[in-house]
C-alpha positions as CSV (number, residue, x, y, z in Angstrom):
1,X,-129.8,-84.3,-3.7
2,X,-129.4,-85.9,-7.2
3,X,-130.3,-82.5,-9.0
4,X,-126.9,-81.0,-7.5
5,X,-125.1,-84.0,-8.1
6,X,-126.0,-83.8,-11.4
7,X,-125.0,-80.2,-11.9
8,X,-122.0,-81.4,-10.4
9,X,-121.0,-84.4,-12.7
10,X,-122.1,-81.5,-15.9
11,X,-119.1,-79.5,-14.3
12,X,-116.5,-81.9,-13.9
13,X,-117.5,-83.0,-17.8
14,X,-117.4,-79.4,-19.0
15,X,-114.0,-78.2,-17.4
16,X,-112.4,-81.7,-19.1
17,X,-113.9,-80.5,-22.1
18,X,-112.6,-77.1,-21.9
19,X,-109.0,-78.7,-21.8
20,X,-109.8,-81.7,-24.2
21,X,-109.5,-79.3,-27.8
22,X,-106.0,-78.2,-26.6
23,X,-104.9,-81.3,-26.2
24,X,-106.0,-82.8,-29.4
25,X,-104.4,-79.9,-31.3
26,X,-101.4,-80.3,-29.4
27,X,-101.0,-83.7,-29.9
28,X,-102.0,-83.4,-33.8
29,X,-99.6,-80.0,-34.5
30,X,-99.3,-78.6,-38.3
31,X,-96.6,-79.3,-39.9
32,X,-96.1,-78.3,-43.6
33,X,-92.5,-80.1,-45.6
34,X,-91.4,-80.1,-48.8
35,X,-90.5,-83.2,-50.7
36,X,-88.2,-82.6,-54.0
37,X,-88.6,-85.4,-56.4
38,X,-86.2,-86.6,-59.1
39,X,-89.2,-87.1,-61.6
40,X,-91.0,-84.5,-64.0
41,X,-94.6,-83.5,-63.1
42,X,-95.6,-84.6,-66.9
43,X,-95.1,-88.0,-65.4
44,X,-98.2,-88.5,-63.6
45,X,-97.4,-91.9,-62.5
46,X,-93.9,-91.6,-61.7
47,X,-94.3,-88.3,-59.9
48,X,-98.2,-89.2,-59.1
49,X,-96.8,-91.4,-56.5
50,X,-95.3,-88.5,-54.6
51,X,-98.7,-86.3,-54.7
52,X,-100.0,-89.8,-53.4
53,X,-98.2,-89.5,-50.5
54,X,-98.7,-86.1,-50.2
55,X,-102.4,-86.0,-50.6
56,X,-102.9,-89.0,-48.1
57,X,-100.7,-88.1,-45.0
58,X,-102.7,-84.9,-45.9
59,X,-105.8,-86.8,-45.9
60,X,-105.5,-88.7,-42.4
61,X,-104.6,-85.8,-40.8
62,X,-107.1,-83.6,-41.4
63,X,-104.8,-81.0,-43.1
64,X,-102.0,-80.8,-40.4
65,X,-99.5,-82.3,-42.1
66,X,-98.7,-81.3,-45.0
67,X,-96.2,-82.2,-48.1
68,X,-95.6,-79.8,-50.9
69,X,-94.2,-82.1,-53.9
70,X,-91.8,-80.8,-56.1
71,X,-90.7,-82.0,-59.8
72,X,-86.8,-82.8,-60.5
73,X,-85.3,-79.0,-61.0
74,X,-87.6,-77.2,-59.2
75,X,-86.3,-76.9,-55.8
76,X,-83.0,-78.8,-56.4
77,X,-81.7,-80.8,-59.7
78,X,-83.2,-84.4,-59.9
79,X,-80.5,-85.9,-59.4
80,X,-79.6,-84.7,-55.7
81,X,-82.7,-85.3,-53.8
82,X,-80.9,-87.3,-51.6
83,X,-78.1,-84.6,-51.0
84,X,-80.9,-81.7,-50.6
85,X,-82.8,-83.8,-48.3
86,X,-79.6,-84.9,-46.1
87,X,-78.6,-81.6,-45.5
88,X,-82.1,-80.5,-45.1
89,X,-82.8,-77.9,-48.0
90,X,-85.9,-80.2,-47.9
91,X,-87.2,-82.4,-45.4
92,X,-87.9,-85.4,-47.5
93,X,-87.3,-86.8,-51.3
94,X,-89.1,-89.1,-53.3
95,X,-86.0,-90.9,-56.1
96,X,-83.7,-93.9,-56.6
97,X,-81.4,-94.9,-55.0
98,X,-79.2,-96.4,-57.2
99,X,-78.8,-92.9,-58.5
100,X,-76.1,-92.2,-55.5
101,X,-73.7,-95.0,-56.4
102,X,-71.4,-92.3,-57.2
103,X,-71.2,-91.6,-53.3
104,X,-71.9,-95.8,-52.2
105,X,-72.4,-98.6,-54.8
106,X,-74.3,-99.9,-51.7
107,X,-77.3,-97.5,-52.8
108,X,-77.8,-99.7,-55.7
109,X,-79.6,-102.1,-53.7
110,X,-82.1,-99.7,-52.6
111,X,-84.0,-99.7,-56.5
112,X,-82.2,-102.2,-58.0
113,X,-79.1,-104.5,-59.5
114,X,-79.0,-106.3,-62.8
115,X,-80.9,-108.9,-63.4
116,X,-81.9,-108.5,-60.1
117,X,-85.7,-109.4,-58.4
118,X,-88.7,-108.3,-60.1
119,X,-91.8,-105.7,-58.0
120,X,-92.9,-109.1,-55.7
121,X,-89.3,-110.5,-54.9
122,X,-88.2,-106.9,-54.4
123,X,-91.4,-106.1,-51.9
124,X,-90.5,-109.0,-50.4
125,X,-86.8,-108.7,-49.9
126,X,-87.5,-105.3,-48.7
127,X,-89.7,-106.3,-46.0
128,X,-89.8,-109.5,-45.0
129,X,-86.5,-110.8,-46.1
130,X,-83.8,-108.0,-44.3
131,X,-84.1,-105.8,-46.9
132,X,-84.7,-102.7,-45.5
133,X,-83.1,-103.7,-41.9
134,X,-79.4,-104.4,-43.9
135,X,-79.7,-101.3,-45.8
136,X,-80.3,-98.7,-42.6
137,X,-76.9,-98.7,-41.9
138,X,-76.1,-97.1,-44.9
139,X,-79.3,-94.7,-45.3
140,X,-78.5,-94.0,-41.7
141,X,-75.0,-92.5,-42.5
142,X,-76.6,-90.5,-45.4
143,X,-78.5,-89.0,-42.6
144,X,-81.6,-90.9,-43.9
145,X,-84.1,-92.6,-43.5
146,X,-85.6,-94.8,-46.6
147,X,-89.0,-95.8,-47.3
148,X,-90.6,-97.9,-49.5
149,X,-92.3,-95.4,-52.3
150,X,-93.5,-97.2,-55.4
151,X,-91.8,-99.6,-58.0
152,X,-92.4,-99.6,-62.0
153,X,-92.4,-103.3,-63.0
154,X,-89.9,-104.8,-65.0
155,X,-89.4,-102.0,-67.2
156,X,-88.6,-102.6,-71.0
157,X,-85.0,-102.3,-72.6
158,X,-84.7,-98.8,-74.4
159,X,-84.6,-97.5,-77.3
160,X,-82.1,-97.3,-80.7
161,X,-82.2,-95.5,-83.4
162,X,-81.2,-98.4,-85.4
163,X,-81.6,-102.6,-84.8
164,X,-78.7,-104.1,-82.0
165,X,-78.2,-108.0,-82.6
166,X,-75.1,-108.6,-81.5
167,X,-72.2,-107.5,-79.7
168,X,-70.5,-105.8,-82.5
169,X,-73.8,-103.4,-82.7
170,X,-72.9,-101.9,-79.2
171,X,-69.6,-100.8,-79.7
172,X,-69.6,-97.4,-78.8
173,X,-72.8,-96.9,-78.3
174,X,-73.5,-93.7,-76.5
175,X,-76.5,-94.9,-74.1
176,X,-78.6,-92.9,-71.7
177,X,-78.9,-95.8,-68.3
178,X,-79.6,-95.0,-65.7
179,X,-77.9,-96.1,-61.8
180,X,-76.1,-99.6,-61.5
181,X,-76.9,-100.9,-64.7
182,X,-74.5,-98.6,-67.0
183,X,-71.2,-100.2,-65.3
184,X,-73.2,-103.6,-66.6
185,X,-74.0,-102.7,-69.6
186,X,-70.4,-101.3,-70.1
187,X,-69.2,-104.5,-70.2
188,X,-71.1,-105.1,-73.3
189,X,-69.0,-102.4,-75.2
190,X,-71.8,-99.6,-74.8
191,X,-70.5,-96.1,-73.4
192,X,-73.0,-95.1,-70.9
193,X,-74.2,-91.9,-69.7
194,X,-76.3,-90.6,-67.1
195,X,-78.9,-87.8,-68.1
196,X,-81.7,-86.8,-66.3
197,X,-85.0,-87.2,-67.3
198,X,-85.8,-84.7,-67.9
199,X,-82.9,-84.0,-70.3
200,X,-83.6,-86.9,-72.5
201,X,-85.1,-85.9,-75.2
202,X,-83.5,-82.7,-76.0
203,X,-80.1,-85.2,-75.8
204,X,-81.1,-87.9,-78.1
205,X,-82.4,-84.8,-80.4
206,X,-79.2,-83.3,-80.3
207,X,-77.7,-86.2,-80.8
208,X,-75.5,-86.6,-77.9
209,X,-76.6,-89.7,-76.9
210,X,-77.7,-92.9,-79.2
211,X,-80.1,-94.3,-77.6
212,X,-82.2,-94.5,-73.8
213,X,-84.0,-96.7,-71.0
214,X,-86.4,-94.2,-69.3
215,X,-89.1,-96.5,-67.8
216,X,-91.9,-98.5,-69.8
217,X,-94.7,-97.6,-72.9
218,X,-96.4,-94.7,-71.3
219,X,-94.0,-93.2,-69.8
220,X,-91.7,-93.4,-72.9
221,X,-94.3,-91.9,-74.8
222,X,-95.1,-89.1,-72.9
223,X,-91.2,-88.1,-73.0
224,X,-91.6,-88.2,-77.2
225,X,-89.0,-90.9,-77.5
226,X,-90.5,-92.8,-80.2
227,X,-90.4,-89.1,-82.0
228,X,-85.9,-89.7,-82.2
229,X,-85.8,-93.3,-82.4
230,X,-87.2,-96.2,-84.2
231,X,-86.9,-99.4,-82.0
232,X,-88.0,-100.4,-78.9
233,X,-86.1,-103.2,-76.6
234,X,-87.2,-106.0,-74.2
235,X,-86.8,-106.7,-71.7
236,X,-84.9,-103.7,-69.0
237,X,-82.7,-106.8,-67.4
238,X,-80.8,-103.8,-65.8
239,X,-84.5,-102.6,-63.9
240,X,-86.7,-105.8,-63.4
241,X,-88.3,-104.3,-60.2
242,X,-87.0,-101.1,-58.7
243,X,-88.0,-100.0,-55.8
244,X,-88.4,-96.5,-55.4
245,X,-88.3,-94.5,-51.9
246,X,-89.4,-91.5,-50.1
247,X,-86.2,-90.5,-48.0
248,X,-86.7,-88.2,-44.8
249,X,-83.9,-86.0,-43.2
250,X,-83.0,-88.1,-39.9
251,X,-83.1,-85.5,-37.8
252,X,-86.6,-84.1,-39.1
253,X,-87.9,-88.3,-38.7
254,X,-87.2,-87.9,-35.2
255,X,-88.7,-84.7,-34.2
256,X,-92.2,-85.6,-35.9
257,X,-94.7,-87.4,-33.2
258,X,-95.4,-91.1,-33.5
259,X,-98.4,-91.2,-35.0
260,X,-97.3,-88.4,-37.8
261,X,-94.7,-91.1,-38.8
262,X,-96.6,-93.8,-38.9
263,X,-99.5,-91.8,-41.1
264,X,-96.3,-91.5,-43.3
265,X,-94.8,-94.3,-43.6
266,X,-98.2,-95.9,-44.3
267,X,-98.7,-93.2,-47.1
268,X,-95.4,-94.2,-48.9
269,X,-96.3,-98.1,-48.7
270,X,-100.1,-97.2,-50.1
271,X,-98.0,-95.4,-53.2
272,X,-96.0,-98.5,-53.7
273,X,-99.3,-100.4,-53.8
274,X,-101.0,-97.7,-56.3
275,X,-97.8,-97.5,-58.3
276,X,-97.4,-100.6,-59.8
277,X,-101.3,-101.1,-60.3
278,X,-101.0,-98.0,-62.3
279,X,-98.1,-98.7,-64.4
280,X,-99.7,-102.2,-65.0
281,X,-103.4,-100.7,-65.8
282,X,-101.6,-97.8,-68.8
283,X,-98.7,-99.9,-70.4
284,X,-100.4,-102.0,-72.5
285,X,-102.9,-99.6,-74.0
286,X,-99.5,-97.6,-73.8
287,X,-97.3,-99.9,-76.5
288,X,-100.8,-100.7,-78.6
289,X,-100.2,-96.8,-79.6
290,X,-96.8,-97.0,-79.7
291,X,-96.8,-99.8,-82.6
292,X,-99.8,-98.2,-84.1
293,X,-97.5,-95.2,-84.6
294,X,-94.7,-97.4,-86.4
295,X,-92.6,-98.0,-83.5
296,X,-90.7,-101.1,-84.1
297,X,-90.6,-103.9,-80.8
298,X,-87.4,-105.9,-80.5
299,X,-86.2,-108.3,-78.4
300,X,-82.4,-108.5,-76.8
301,X,-80.5,-111.4,-78.6
302,X,-79.4,-114.5,-76.2
303,X,-75.4,-113.7,-77.1
304,X,-76.6,-109.9,-75.8
305,X,-78.4,-110.9,-72.9
306,X,-76.2,-113.8,-71.9
307,X,-72.5,-111.6,-71.7
308,X,-74.5,-108.8,-69.8
309,X,-75.2,-111.2,-66.9
310,X,-72.0,-112.3,-67.4
311,X,-70.6,-108.5,-66.7
312,X,-73.3,-108.3,-64.2
313,X,-71.4,-111.2,-61.9
314,X,-68.1,-109.8,-62.7
315,X,-68.9,-106.0,-61.3
316,X,-70.3,-107.5,-58.2
317,X,-67.9,-109.7,-57.3
318,X,-65.6,-106.7,-58.3
319,X,-67.3,-104.7,-55.9
320,X,-66.6,-106.7,-52.9
321,X,-63.9,-104.9,-52.4
322,X,-64.9,-101.1,-53.2
323,X,-67.3,-100.5,-50.4
324,X,-68.3,-101.9,-47.2
325,X,-71.7,-101.7,-47.7
326,X,-71.7,-103.4,-50.6
327,X,-69.6,-106.1,-49.7
328,X,-72.5,-106.6,-46.2
329,X,-75.2,-106.5,-49.1
330,X,-74.3,-108.6,-51.6
331,X,-74.1,-111.7,-50.2
332,X,-77.5,-111.7,-48.4
333,X,-79.2,-110.3,-51.6
334,X,-78.2,-112.8,-53.4
335,X,-78.9,-115.8,-51.3
336,X,-82.5,-114.1,-51.1
337,X,-82.8,-113.2,-54.7
338,X,-82.1,-117.2,-55.8
339,X,-84.8,-118.4,-53.7
340,X,-87.1,-116.2,-55.2
341,X,-86.5,-117.0,-58.1
342,X,-86.8,-120.9,-57.4
343,X,-89.9,-120.2,-55.8
344,X,-91.4,-117.7,-59.0
345,X,-90.1,-120.0,-61.8
346,X,-91.5,-123.3,-59.9
347,X,-95.0,-121.9,-59.7
348,X,-96.2,-117.8,-61.1
349,X,-93.9,-118.8,-64.5
350,X,-95.0,-122.0,-65.1
351,X,-98.6,-120.3,-64.9
352,X,-97.9,-117.6,-67.0
353,X,-96.0,-119.3,-70.1
354,X,-99.1,-121.7,-69.6
355,X,-101.6,-118.8,-70.3
356,X,-99.0,-116.9,-72.8
357,X,-99.2,-120.1,-75.4
358,X,-102.9,-121.3,-74.7
359,X,-104.4,-121.9,-78.1
360,X,-108.2,-122.1,-75.8
361,X,-109.7,-118.3,-76.3
362,X,-112.2,-117.3,-74.4
363,X,-115.2,-115.2,-75.3
364,X,-117.5,-113.0,-73.5
């Protein structure tokens, strides 16, 4: 009797097992996507963020959900990633939304605006301060979902052939600057020019531009700007903590199984942390090498900084009548930025200033 009962249960178990495998396969479908990035492959930090997303997604789905990454220009130009994702040429892209302020000024807040928030403050605004929610209607209008996917930290102020100490020195200077910063820099007399990353060095070499900004020591050295320009300025007041985003075609996003959506989001957030940590690791050594090679470090003068900040607020108020999305987002963003600056000034900046100027030297 017991033997017959055991065999019956075993048969039921075998039958259940026979349908388990197809059910699992169905819940983990084979999906192959393409991601267009705005960056050249030579930049293993910023393009590396796209690769990290693809690797994590594949690892977490046992290779069932794969993403093939393409550098700027391989499938679409680096500054057309939004368009390619929106129209379905690719399923997703890795880019900086402020490249698309020509479509709507509100996209600037998807990356950064001059005299804005640093990496930690930007993360706080996006994840907890209502940033993601207040930006969502704009991204939805363009048929994409935006997922936080990287940050470079506060960038350098760029490369110049000659010293720029006064506003007079900036007048007429043709300067490559990304995103929204160009509108503000123009208030100081600069002639802003937008050039994709891979095209900056040739433009400098040909004399099409007089100076440029990109990211920081590690990436800038890889692109060779120090071969053409001698003076390297800080800080990059237009990019205190520029967010990078993975833009996903909205229909493709809705078609994804829910657990694949969660995996993709978590992969993007992991890349956000990975990228910032890598930049903080590689930039100090890269800067020392640039200095050893003859690069001259300089700081923007207070005259230039104050003129730029004043110009920034003028532009921001002008934009209130130019974009409904800007008018929605800017007041909320500004209030949050002011709150964050107050907190960081009170605590983090005090500690950092002490360490920077401490005369007590640690010994191994």
